[in-house]
C-alpha positions as CSV (number, residue, x, y, z in Angstrom):
1,M,-107.7,-57.7,-138.5
2,S,-108.6,-59.4,-135.3
3,Q,-106.1,-62.2,-135.5
4,A,-102.3,-62.3,-136.3
5,T,-99.6,-64.9,-136.2
6,L,-96.4,-63.3,-135.2
7,S,-93.3,-64.1,-137.1
8,P,-90.3,-65.4,-135.0
9,S,-88.4,-62.6,-133.2
10,P,-85.0,-62.5,-131.7
11,L,-84.3,-62.9,-128.0
12,P,-82.7,-60.1,-126.0
13,R,-79.1,-59.4,-126.9
14,R,-77.8,-61.5,-124.0
15,H,-79.4,-64.6,-125.6
16,R,-78.6,-64.0,-129.3
17,G,-75.4,-65.9,-129.1
18,F,-77.4,-69.1,-128.3
19,L,-80.2,-68.6,-130.9
20,A,-80.4,-71.0,-133.7
21,V,-84.1,-71.4,-134.4
22,V,-87.0,-69.2,-133.3
23,F,-90.1,-71.4,-133.0
24,G,-93.7,-70.4,-133.6
25,L,-94.6,-67.0,-132.4
26,L,-98.4,-66.3,-132.3
27,L,-100.5,-63.3,-131.3
28,A,-104.0,-64.9,-131.4
29,L,-106.9,-62.6,-131.2
30,T,-109.9,-63.8,-133.1
31,A,-111.7,-66.2,-130.8
32,P,-113.0,-64.1,-127.8
33,G,-112.6,-67.2,-125.5
34,A,-109.1,-68.4,-126.1
35,A,-105.8,-67.9,-128.0
36,A,-104.1,-70.5,-130.1
37,F,-101.5,-72.8,-128.7
38,A,-97.8,-71.9,-129.2
39,Q,-95.7,-74.0,-131.5
40,T,-92.5,-75.8,-130.9
41,T,-90.4,-78.3,-132.9
42,A,-87.7,-79.8,-130.8
43,D,-89.6,-82.5,-128.8
44,P,-93.0,-83.8,-130.0
45,S,-94.0,-84.9,-126.5
46,Y,-93.0,-81.4,-125.2
47,E,-95.2,-79.9,-127.9
48,T,-98.3,-81.9,-127.0
49,T,-97.9,-81.4,-123.2
50,V,-96.7,-77.9,-122.8
51,S,-99.3,-75.3,-123.9
52,W,-101.1,-72.4,-122.5
53,S,-103.7,-69.9,-123.6
54,V,-104.3,-66.1,-123.2
55,R,-107.3,-63.9,-123.7
56,P,-108.5,-60.4,-122.5
57,A,-110.1,-60.7,-119.1
58,D,-113.9,-59.6,-118.8
59,T,-113.5,-56.2,-117.0
60,A,-115.0,-52.8,-116.9
61,Q,-113.4,-52.3,-120.3
62,G,-115.5,-55.0,-122.0
63,T,-116.4,-58.6,-122.1
64,G,-115.8,-61.3,-124.7
65,R,-113.3,-59.1,-126.5
66,P,-111.0,-60.3,-129.3
67,N,-108.3,-57.9,-128.2
68,F,-107.7,-54.7,-126.2
69,A,-108.8,-51.3,-127.6
70,Y,-108.8,-48.0,-125.8
71,E,-109.3,-44.2,-126.6
72,L,-107.4,-42.0,-124.1
73,T,-106.4,-38.4,-123.9
74,P,-102.8,-37.5,-123.5
75,G,-102.0,-38.1,-119.8
76,G,-104.9,-40.6,-119.5
77,T,-104.8,-44.0,-117.9
78,V,-106.8,-47.2,-118.0
79,G,-106.6,-50.5,-116.1
80,D,-107.3,-53.9,-117.6
81,A,-106.2,-57.6,-117.3
82,L,-105.1,-60.6,-119.3
83,I,-106.2,-64.1,-118.5
84,V,-103.5,-66.8,-118.7
85,T,-104.4,-70.5,-118.4
86,N,-101.8,-73.5,-118.2
87,R,-103.2,-76.2,-120.4
88,S,-100.3,-78.5,-119.7
89,V,-100.1,-81.5,-117.4
90,D,-97.1,-80.0,-115.7
91,P,-96.4,-76.7,-114.0
92,I,-95.0,-73.9,-116.3
93,D,-93.2,-70.7,-115.7
94,L,-94.1,-67.7,-117.9
95,G,-93.0,-64.2,-118.3
96,V,-95.4,-61.5,-119.1
97,Y,-94.6,-58.2,-120.9
98,A,-95.9,-55.7,-123.4
99,A,-94.0,-54.5,-126.5
100,D,-94.5,-52.1,-129.4
101,G,-96.3,-53.5,-132.5
102,F,-95.1,-53.3,-136.1
103,L,-95.9,-54.6,-139.5
104,T,-93.9,-57.3,-141.1
105,A,-93.1,-57.3,-144.8
106,D,-96.3,-59.2,-145.6
107,G,-98.4,-56.9,-143.5
108,T,-98.8,-59.1,-140.4
109,L,-98.9,-57.4,-137.0
110,D,-95.9,-58.5,-135.0
111,I,-94.3,-57.1,-131.7
112,L,-90.8,-56.6,-130.6
113,A,-89.1,-59.5,-128.8
114,G,-88.7,-59.6,-125.1
115,G,-85.8,-57.3,-124.0
116,E,-86.0,-55.2,-127.1
117,P,-86.7,-51.6,-126.0
118,S,-90.2,-50.2,-126.8
119,T,-90.5,-46.5,-127.4
120,E,-94.4,-46.0,-127.8
121,L,-97.4,-48.0,-126.5
122,G,-95.3,-51.0,-125.4
123,S,-93.5,-48.8,-122.9
124,W,-96.7,-47.2,-121.6
125,V,-98.0,-50.6,-120.3
126,D,-97.2,-51.6,-116.7
127,I,-97.7,-55.3,-116.0
128,D,-98.5,-56.0,-112.3
129,V,-97.1,-59.6,-112.4
130,P,-94.3,-59.9,-114.9
131,Q,-93.4,-63.6,-113.9
132,L,-95.9,-66.4,-113.5
133,A,-95.6,-70.0,-112.0
134,L,-98.8,-71.8,-113.1
135,A,-99.8,-75.2,-111.8
136,S,-101.4,-77.7,-114.3
137,G,-104.8,-76.2,-115.3
138,Q,-104.4,-73.1,-113.3
139,T,-105.9,-69.8,-114.6
140,V,-104.7,-66.4,-113.4
141,E,-105.7,-62.8,-114.1
142,I,-102.8,-60.5,-114.7
143,P,-103.7,-56.8,-114.2
144,F,-102.0,-54.1,-116.1
145,T,-102.2,-50.4,-116.6
146,V,-101.9,-48.2,-119.7
147,A,-100.6,-44.7,-118.9
148,V,-100.4,-42.3,-121.8
149,P,-97.7,-39.6,-121.5
150,A,-99.0,-36.2,-121.3
151,D,-96.9,-35.2,-124.3
152,A,-98.1,-38.1,-126.5
153,S,-99.0,-37.1,-130.0
154,P,-102.6,-37.8,-131.1
155,G,-103.2,-40.8,-133.3
156,D,-103.2,-44.6,-133.3
157,Y,-100.7,-46.8,-131.6
158,A,-100.3,-50.7,-131.5
159,A,-98.7,-53.1,-129.1
160,G,-99.2,-56.6,-127.7
161,V,-99.2,-58.0,-124.2
162,V,-97.8,-61.6,-124.1
163,A,-97.1,-64.5,-121.9
164,S,-93.7,-65.9,-122.9
165,M,-91.6,-69.0,-122.2
166,L,-87.9,-69.5,-122.9
167,V,-87.0,-73.0,-124.0
168,T,-83.6,-74.6,-124.0
169,G,-83.1,-77.3,-126.5
170,D,-81.0,-80.4,-126.2
171,D,-78.2,-78.6,-128.1
172,G,-78.3,-75.7,-125.7
173,T,-80.1,-73.3,-128.1
174,I,-82.6,-70.9,-126.5
175,T,-85.8,-70.1,-128.1
176,E,-88.8,-68.0,-127.1
177,R,-92.5,-69.2,-127.4
178,R,-95.1,-66.6,-126.7
179,L,-98.9,-65.9,-126.9
180,G,-100.7,-62.7,-126.5
181,S,-103.3,-60.2,-127.4
182,R,-103.1,-57.0,-129.4
183,I,-103.6,-53.6,-127.8
184,H,-104.9,-50.8,-130.0
185,L,-104.9,-47.3,-128.6
186,R,-106.1,-44.1,-130.1
187,V,-104.7,-41.0,-128.3
188,L,-107.5,-38.4,-128.8
189,G,-106.7,-35.1,-130.6
190,D,-106.4,-34.1,-134.2
191,L,-106.5,-37.0,-136.6
192,A,-104.4,-36.5,-139.8
193,P,-104.7,-39.5,-142.0
194,A,-102.4,-39.6,-145.0
195,L,-101.5,-42.4,-147.4
196,S,-99.3,-42.3,-150.5
197,V,-98.9,-44.7,-153.4
198,T,-95.1,-44.9,-154.3
199,N,-92.6,-46.9,-156.3
200,V,-95.2,-48.1,-158.8
201,S,-93.6,-50.2,-161.7
202,V,-95.1,-52.4,-164.3
203,D,-93.6,-55.2,-166.5
204,Y,-95.2,-56.8,-169.5
205,H,-94.6,-60.4,-170.5
206,G,-96.1,-61.3,-173.9
207,T,-97.0,-64.8,-175.4
208,A,-96.0,-66.5,-178.6
209,N,-99.6,-66.4,-179.7
210,P,-100.1,-63.2,-181.8
211,I,-103.7,-62.7,-181.0
212,A,-103.5,-63.5,-177.2
213,G,-102.8,-61.1,-174.4
214,G,-99.9,-61.3,-172.2
215,A,-99.4,-60.8,-168.4
216,A,-98.6,-57.6,-166.6
217,T,-96.9,-57.5,-163.2
218,V,-97.6,-54.3,-161.2
219,T,-95.6,-53.6,-158.0
220,Y,-96.3,-50.7,-155.7
221,T,-95.7,-49.6,-152.2
222,L,-98.3,-48.0,-149.8
223,V,-97.0,-45.7,-147.2
224,N,-99.0,-44.6,-144.2
225,D,-97.7,-41.0,-143.7
226,G,-100.4,-40.0,-141.2
227,N,-101.2,-40.7,-137.5
228,T,-104.2,-43.1,-137.9
229,R,-104.5,-46.8,-138.7
230,L,-105.8,-47.1,-142.3
231,S,-107.7,-49.8,-144.1
232,P,-107.0,-49.4,-147.9
233,D,-109.0,-50.8,-150.7
234,V,-106.8,-50.8,-153.7
235,N,-107.7,-51.0,-157.4
236,V,-104.9,-51.8,-160.0
237,S,-105.5,-51.3,-163.7
238,V,-103.4,-51.5,-166.8
239,A,-104.4,-50.1,-170.3
240,G,-103.1,-49.1,-173.6
241,P,-102.9,-45.6,-175.0
242,F,-105.9,-43.4,-174.4
243,G,-107.2,-46.0,-171.9
244,W,-107.7,-48.6,-174.5
245,A,-108.5,-52.3,-173.5
246,P,-108.2,-51.8,-169.7
247,V,-107.7,-54.7,-167.3
248,T,-108.3,-54.3,-163.7
249,A,-108.0,-56.1,-160.4
250,A,-109.1,-55.4,-156.8
251,E,-106.4,-55.9,-154.2
252,E,-106.9,-56.7,-150.5
253,V,-104.4,-55.0,-148.4
254,P,-103.9,-55.4,-144.6
255,D,-104.5,-52.5,-142.2
256,L,-101.5,-50.1,-142.2
257,L,-100.2,-48.7,-138.9
258,P,-99.0,-45.1,-138.8
259,R,-95.5,-44.6,-140.1
260,S,-95.6,-48.1,-141.8
261,S,-95.4,-49.2,-145.3
262,I,-96.1,-52.4,-147.4
263,E,-95.0,-53.5,-150.8
264,R,-97.5,-55.4,-153.0
265,T,-97.3,-57.2,-156.3
266,V,-100.3,-57.9,-158.6
267,E,-100.4,-60.1,-161.7
268,L,-103.0,-59.3,-164.4
269,A,-103.7,-61.7,-167.2
270,S,-105.0,-61.3,-170.7
271,V,-103.4,-57.9,-171.2
272,P,-103.2,-56.9,-175.0
273,P,-99.9,-55.7,-176.3
274,L,-100.7,-52.2,-177.3
275,A,-97.2,-50.9,-177.6
276,L,-97.5,-48.7,-174.6
277,L,-98.9,-50.0,-171.3
278,T,-99.9,-47.7,-168.4
279,A,-100.5,-49.0,-164.9
280,E,-102.7,-47.1,-162.5
281,V,-102.9,-47.9,-158.7
282,T,-105.7,-46.2,-156.8
283,A,-106.0,-46.7,-153.0
284,T,-109.2,-45.7,-151.2
285,S,-108.4,-45.7,-147.5
286,T,-110.7,-45.4,-144.4
287,V,-109.6,-44.6,-140.8
288,V,-110.0,-47.7,-138.8
289,S,-112.2,-47.3,-135.7
290,P,-110.6,-48.6,-132.6
291,G,-113.7,-50.7,-131.9
292,I,-115.0,-48.6,-129.1
293,T,-118.4,-46.9,-129.0
294,T,-117.7,-43.3,-129.6
295,D,-119.3,-40.2,-131.0
296,A,-116.1,-39.1,-132.7
297,V,-116.6,-38.3,-136.4
298,L,-114.0,-40.2,-138.5
299,P,-112.3,-38.4,-141.4
300,E,-113.6,-38.9,-144.9
301,P,-111.9,-41.7,-147.0
302,L,-108.7,-40.8,-148.6
303,V,-108.0,-41.4,-152.3
304,S,-104.3,-41.8,-153.3
305,N,-103.0,-42.5,-156.8
306,G,-99.7,-43.7,-158.5
307,S,-98.9,-44.7,-162.0
308,A,-96.1,-46.1,-164.3
309,A,-95.8,-47.1,-167.9
310,T,-93.8,-49.7,-169.9
311,A,-93.5,-50.8,-173.4
312,A,-95.9,-53.6,-174.5
313,V,-94.6,-54.6,-177.9
314,P,-96.3,-57.3,-179.8
315,W,-93.1,-59.0,-180.9
316,T,-94.8,-62.0,-182.4
317,M,-97.1,-59.9,-184.4
318,L,-94.2,-57.6,-185.5
319,A,-92.2,-60.7,-186.5
320,I,-95.2,-61.9,-188.6
321,L,-95.7,-58.5,-190.2
322,L,-91.9,-58.3,-191.0
323,V,-92.1,-61.7,-192.7
324,V,-95.1,-60.8,-194.6
325,A,-93.5,-57.5,-195.6
326,A,-90.4,-59.3,-196.7
327,L,-92.3,-61.7,-198.9
328,V,-94.2,-58.8,-200.5
329,Y,-91.0,-57.0,-201.1
330,W,-89.3,-60.1,-202.6
331,R,-92.4,-60.6,-204.9
332,I,-92.2,-57.0,-206.1
333,R,-88.5,-57.1,-206.7
334,A,-88.8,-60.5,-208.4
335,H,-91.6,-59.1,-210.7
336,K,-89.6,-56.0,-211.5
337,S,-86.5,-58.1,-212.2
338,A,-88.3,-60.4,-214.5
339,K,-89.9,-57.4,-216.3
340,A,-86.5,-55.7,-216.7
341,Q,-84.9,-59.0,-218.0
342,H,-87.8,-59.4,-220.5
343,Q,-87.2,-55.8,-221.7
344,R,-83.5,-56.4,-222.0
345,A,-84.1,-59.6,-224.1
346,I,-86.5,-57.5,-226.4
347,D,-83.8,-54.7,-226.7
348,E,-81.1,-57.2,-227.4
349,A,-83.3,-58.8,-230.1
350,V,-84.0,-55.5,-231.8
351,A,-80.4,-54.5,-231.6
352,A,-79.4,-57.8,-233.1
353,A,-82.0,-57.5,-236.0
354,K,-80.7,-54.0,-236.9
355,A,-77.1,-55.2,-236.9
356,E,-78.0,-58.1,-239.2
357,L,-79.8,-55.7,-241.5
358,A,-76.8,-53.4,-241.7
359,T,-74.5,-56.3,-242.5
360,A,-76.7,-57.6,-245.3
361,E,-76.9,-54.1,-247.0
362,S,-73.1,-53.7,-246.7
363,T,-72.6,-57.1,-248.6
364,D,-74.9,-56.1,-251.5
365,G,-72.8,-52.9,-252.2
366,T,-75.6,-50.7,-251.8
367,A,-74.5,-47.6,-249.8
368,P,-77.0,-46.0,-247.8
369,V,-78.3,-42.6,-249.3
370,P,-77.5,-39.6,-247.1
371,A,-80.6,-38.0,-246.0
372,G,-81.6,-34.7,-247.6
373,S,-79.4,-34.9,-250.7
374,G,-82.3,-34.8,-253.1
375,A,-80.9,-37.5,-255.4
376,T,-82.8,-40.4,-256.6
377,P,-81.5,-43.8,-257.5
378,G,-80.2,-43.9,-261.1
379,S,-79.8,-40.2,-261.6
380,P,-76.3,-38.9,-262.9
């Protein structure tokens, strides 16, 4: 993560009453030679004529660097410098400051706006020249010093040093444009990396096709509980009971600063509806090196897990089975009913024949002979 585009940030509290729009806010770091231009929207001619660039200076701390990176002990100090160039045709006035870094909701590294108080690395940076007046094409080197407090806790810290301009629009609104470079600092001492996978949930969305798989949506949160910057590789899988028919996806996650978290959502397709669906999230995290040649041994990668389950009912298949079962049941019932009706017809016919026979005998005057009497017809 050598480049970041910063999201808009609010101005100091004294300016907030005037804010309506925050224009582009960049922290450009990838190209060793220059940073990207700031963005604006109010006046196209202003946008094309007012621009500047920043980059780390070539100093004893390094040359051709994409950003600033240091390793210091508690109480240690280091000096460095930022190069600022006015690429406009007119003179410009810029403010230079440092501020604590933080992760946005999408994992982008941002820094606090000017005037917002920093409590960590941003407050440990002392800028030699906080205000600049640059002629067209002028380049200046701005020295600064990083001084780590003696009681600073070991671990990784992030900040940014920026060149900033306040712009007043035609309607009186004030916005801030800024460009800068990241500062990554590792305070030496005991490193305690820790990462947890929390708030795992899974939803299943079936299809009308009874033989096609549906889609599973897995949401989870990664929390950096330790004191080091971590680079997680995440594997997300969903499977039926006993691990049947697994579907997996690899997830790219931005680096996580200490005491930061990020929520992610992954869509997996062609997931069969096997009644019960279990999602497993496995994060394998490595400690990010500050980018400085060092003999320090980094901790082993961490493996963190989280899981959740949901019903994955094949409703279409169940509906088809219910229809088939209903048809079979109806056929069986119809067969039994027809058989019973046929038997009733036979019974009724037999009963009718017996009744007709009894009526005929009664008409002939022949009385039926009681059984067991021993008499024969014609005897006295």
